[in-house]
N, C-alpha and C positions, 0 to 999 in steps of 0.2 A: 047264512048271512056272515059277512066278514066281521070278525071280532077285533080286528086290529084298530089301534088309535094312534093318531099322529101327536107326538109330544111337542112342546115348545121348541125343541131343537130340530123338528122335522123327522124324528126317528120313530120307529114302531114301538108302541106300548099297548096297554090294555085299558079298558074295553073298546068298543067300536067307535070309530070316528064317523059321525054321520054327515059332516060337512067340512068343506075347506073353503077358504076365501080364494079369490082369483085376482092376481096382479096382471093388468093388461097394459101392454106396451106396443109401440109401433114395431112392425115386423123386423125392420133392419136392426134396431137396437136389441130386440129380443133374440134374434139369431146370433148376434155377437155375444150376448150374455150366455146363451146356451153353450157356445163354443168355449167361453171363458170358464164356465162352471164344469164342463166335461173335461177340460184340461187340468183343472185344479186338483190338488192333492187332498183337500179337505172334503167337506160335505158335497154330495153330488146334486144333480138337478132332478127335481121331481117331475111328475107329468106336466106336459106342455100341450096346449091346444091352440089351433089356429082357425081363423074364420075362413069361409069359402073364398072371399076376395083376397085373402092373404095380406090384409091390411094390418092385422094385429095378431099378437101371440098372447096367450094367457098362461101364467105360471100358477099352479096350484100350491098354495101356502097354507100353513096351519090356521084353523079357525081362530078368529080374534085378531089376526094381523091387520085387518082393515081399520081397526080403531086407532092405530098409531102410524099408519102408512102416510108418508109425506114426501115421496120421491117425485121431483118435477118431471113432467112428461109421461107419467104413468098414473093409473088409477088402481085402487084395490077395492074390490067389491065383496061385501059380506053376502054369503049365499044362503045362510040359514037352512042348509040341507036341501035346497031346491035343485036336486038332480046331480049334485057333485059328490057321489058316494064312491069311495075308492075300493073297488073290487077288481080283481084281475080281469083284464080284457073287456072293460065295459064299452058300451056304445058311447059315442061323444054325447055330452050332456045337453048340447044346444044344437038345434036343427041348423044346418048350413055350416057346421064346423067339423073338424076332424083332429085326431091326435097327431102331433108332431112326435112326442114321446109319450106313448100310452102307459097307463098304470101296468105294472108287471115288467116293463122294460126300464123303469126308472125308480128312484127312491120314492117313498110315499108322498113326500111334499118337500118343496124347496125351503130351506131355512131362510126366513126373511132377511136376516142380517147379511147372509152370504149373497142373497139375490140383490140386495141394496148395493153392495160393493161391486158385484158383477155388472149391474146396470150402469153404475157410475163409470166404471172402466170402459164399458162399451160406448157410452156417450163420448168419452174423451177420445177413443180410437176413431169414432165416426167423425168427430170434429176435426181431428188431425188429418184424416184422409181427405175430407172435403176441402180443407184449406190448401192442400197440395195441388188442386186442380187449376 
């Protein structure tokens, strides 16, 4: 059993993290946010999952994030340990989904404050691009 724990900053600590919350966003905004997070010099992006239809992306964030999540156009779901355990190379936790960034290739969880900023920047970039058409 993996004994690592995700702290409030999305970093590894002790003991085991049995659950993460999931921030779900439309794919276009999520992909922009992943790019922003991967280019950043600060905290990285944690595991990201996509649905089979490629309509949404889900960012794994530390447990407890859902209680205060209020970003328009996204939802944050409390998982209570229902299948989202962060072990290296796990199977996707939801049937009909797959990892965009699997655990082991990403930080353990995305810092909610960093994700909030990246989603905001992504929304502004999309709005600017769409207004140029």
